[in-house]
N, C-alpha and C positions, 0 to 999 in steps of 0.2 A: 463445437467441431463436427457436430452431425446436424444434417439436415433434418426437417420438422418430420420426414416420413421413415427417417432411420437410414438414409442413405448419405454416404459420404459426401461432406460438402467440400469438392476439390477446390473449388475457387479458393476457400479459405486456406485449404491446407497447401498450396502450393506455394505461399507466401511463408511456408515455414523453412527456416533454414536447419540444414542437418549436414553432417561431416562425417563421413565414412571413416571409419578407424582402419589403419594400415592399408589403405587402398591400392597404391602402387605395389607396395611390397606383396600384397596377397593375389593381385593379379599378375604379377610376374611370377610367383611361387607356381601358379597353376600352369604357367607358360601357355596363355590361351593363344590359339593359332586359327588363321581363316578357316571357315567351312566347319570347324570342330561343334562338337554337342557338350553343352554343360548345363548344369543345375546348382542355381541358388538356394539351398535351403531353408535360407533365413532372408529373403528379400528386403524386408524393412522399406525403407524410404526408397530403395532402387540405386544406391550409390555405386556398390560393388556390381550391380548386376548391369547398370550402364556403362561402366567400364568393360566389363566381358562383352558385352552387345556390341560395342564399338570394335574390339580387336578381332571378334570372329567374323565379322562382316556381313553382308547380306545372305550368304550361304551356309551361314552357322545357325545352330538351333540354340536356343536357350529357355529352358524351363525355370520359371521363378515360383518358388512356393512361400508362403507365409501363413502363420494361425491367426495373425491379426488382419481381419478385412478390411480395416479402416486404413492401417500403412499399405496394404497390397493395392487399393484404389488410387493411393497417392502414386505407388510406383508405377500403375498402370498408364497413368497420365504422363509420368516422367518419361518411361521409354515407349510411348506411343511412336516416335519417329524412326524407330528402329523396326518397325514393320509385323508382319505374320511370323517372322522366326522366333518372336518372344512370345511367350504363352504364360498364363496366371495360373497358380491353383491357390485356393485356400484349404490348406491343410498343413498337418504336424509332420516333420521329417521323419518321425518313428514309422510313417506308413510310406517311406520315399521308394521301396522297391514298387509297390502296388502302383503308386501314382505316376511313377516313371511309365510302367507297362501299360497303364490306361492310355498314356499320351504315346504308347508306340516306340517307347525308348528303352533298349534292351543294354545299351551299352554305352558309356559316356567317357569324354576326354578330360572331363575336371568336374570337380563338385565342390563348393564352399560351404563353408558353415560358419556363420558369424553368431556366436552366442550371447552376444550382449543383448540388453535392453534398448530399443531406439530410443534417440532423443524425444521424438513424438510421446512415447509412451511415457517415458519420466516427466516430461513437462506439462503432460494432461493431469491435470488434479483430479478428474472424475475417474481416472484410472487407478489410482492409490499405490502407484510405484513407489513414490518419493514422500518424504515428510517435508520437502521444499516448499510445498502448497499444500492445502488442507482440502482433502478429499476423502471419500469414504475408502474403507478397508477393503478392496477388491483384488488386485494384483493378478487377475487373469489374463493370459496373453489374447485368449480369445473368449471375449466377453458373453459370448453366446453360448458358450460349452457350459455343461452341466458339472457339478462337482463343487466342493468348498471354496469359498472365498477367505482372503485372509480374516477377514471379521467372523467367520462361522468358527476360524481354529482358535482366534485369542479368547473368544467369548464362551467356547463349550468345551475346550480339552481340559483335561486335569492337569493339574500342576506338573506332575512327574512328565507326562507323556510330552508336554510343551516344553519342558526343559532339555528333554533329548532330543526334541527337533531341532532347537536351536544351537545344540552342541555339534550335532551329526551334519545338519545341510546348511549351518552358517559359520561353523567354528567359532560359538560364540563364546567369550569368558564370562564367568560367572554366570551361566546359564541357569541355573536353580534359583539364584537371586532375584534374576530379571522375571523368570518364570513366576516366580512368587508376587512380585510385583505387579504384573501384568494381571492375573487371577485378583488380587486384591482391588484393582482398579475396574474391573467391571462393572458395567458394559464398556466396551470401547467401540465407538462408532467410526470415528475420522483417524487419518494419518497422525494430525497432532496430539489426539490422545493416547495414541500408542507410542510416538517418541516422547512425549511427558513422562508417562510412566517408565520408560527404561530409563530417561535422564535422571528421576528422582532417585535411583539406586546405583546407577553407572556414572551419573556426571555426565558432561557435555565434552565436546572436543576442546581443547585447552588453547591450541592455536591452529594458524589456518593449514597447517600441514598435517593434522592429526584430523582422523576421521571421526564421526560421532559416533558413539556406541551404537545407536539406532540402526546404523547403516546396516549392520550384519544382521540385526534383527530382521529388518526388511528383507535382505537378501535370502536368509533361511526359510523366511514364509513365502516370498516367490516361487523358490525353487520347488518347496512342495505344493503349493497350488497348482503349477504347473506340469509337475514330473519331470522336472528339467533333467536330472541327472540318468534316470532310467533312460528318457527319450534318446539322451546322447549317446547311452551305452547301444542301445537298438539301433539308431540312426548311423552311427560309425560302422557297423556291419554291413547293412545293407548299403552303405555308400561304397565300401570297399569291393562288393561282389557286383556294384553295378559298374566299376572301371575296367574300360576295355585294356587291351595291348596292341599297340599299332607296330609299324615296321620298325620304328626308330627308339619308341619309349612307350611306357603305358601311362594310361591315365592318372592323374592325379587328384589328391585331396588336400585342401586347406581349411585349417581350423582354428577361428580367434577366439581364444577364452578371456574372461575377464576376472576370475578367481582360481583358488590353487584347487577346488574341488574338481571344476571344469578342467582345468588343464591337467590334472593328473591323471583323470581319466583317457583324455585324449593321449597322452604321452604315454601310458602304460599300454593303450590299444595298439599304437604305432611301434613300439617296442615288442611286444608280443607276436605281432603278424611280421615283423622283421627276422625272426627266428625261426630256424627248421626243428627246433625241439624246445618244448616249455614243460619237460617234465623236471622236479623236483632235481636239484643237483646232489643231492646223495644217491640217486639211481644210478647203478654203474652201466644200464643199457636202456637206450630210449625206448619208450614204451607208447609214447602219446603219438605217433604217427603225424604232427605236425608239420606242416610245411611252410615256409615262407611265403606270403603273399604281397609285401609290400618293402620298399626300400627306403627308409626315413631320410627326408632331405633337409632336416634342420635339427644338426647335433643339439642346439639350444635354441630356444624360441627367439624370434624375431620381434623386437619391441619398436614403439613409435619413437622417434626421433625428438629430441630436445625442441626443434622447431615447430614439431606436430602436436606436442603435449602443451606447448605454449598458446598455441591457437586453440586446442580442442583440449581441455584438461581430461577430460573422460578417457582419453588415450592412453595415459599415465598406467593405468593396470592391464592394457592389452597385450597379449603372448599370443604369437602367430606360429603355429607349426604346419609342416608338410609332409606328405609321403606320398611314394609313386608305387604304381603296380608294376610288379613284376611278372615275368613269364612262370 
């Protein structure tokens, strides 16, 4: 996927097939309008960004962020027809406010967060996100970033710490038994090494509708390697602060999550920011001085239709929630 000099081979990548999850639902929830200002915090391969750019028109402004430089180059090529109104930034949305202000953006009409891993990342063996193909245990969203890889964690952490990570970041059942098996199987070099170690103590998927037990192990490692849950908490707060309030309605935020830990953070953030008081219920008088900043738009998360999941199985676990800034 990479050119010899380290640059993205756009010609090869443009042949890659990618289906954006909940595309129409997300863009409709944002209520994208001509001439508006929008931020796609997780541009990926540009599917959602292209839909936003098309609706906002030539007078609109769209800032496309992603921490994966390779995916961002793919999106840059895909969105080139939309012109100078679309700009691209290699960065993490935990720095959303600073990135926006660096581009002269202090208020926006809509922000999108698609928290999943892109098909490019999952299907690229050298990235190590999936055991569907054999590759190194990397799992960094930004391969140039410093910090531990998945291989560093599984080969150096003690058994107790590893078990706690699997339980907290992946909700992995039998985390202690799996951690023991991982330590016993060291050194683990490839994705298949890790999947085999997990499978030996947890078994495999018994049918097509059951996920392999290694799936949640890979999820937990990926979340930790990239600091995803902490970044989401920080990013949601900054996104809310950037939402403007117009004559008829406020700016909107839409977030697509793919597992319960992410969805719980989004749901609880939206609910808390929709309340005028967040004091414990046992207090007779409000002492928090908290005031509602958002109106929840989705009482329950929106899910992919049967038709979408039939064409894109990765959409099955997608959950879309939205909220709107209030005055």
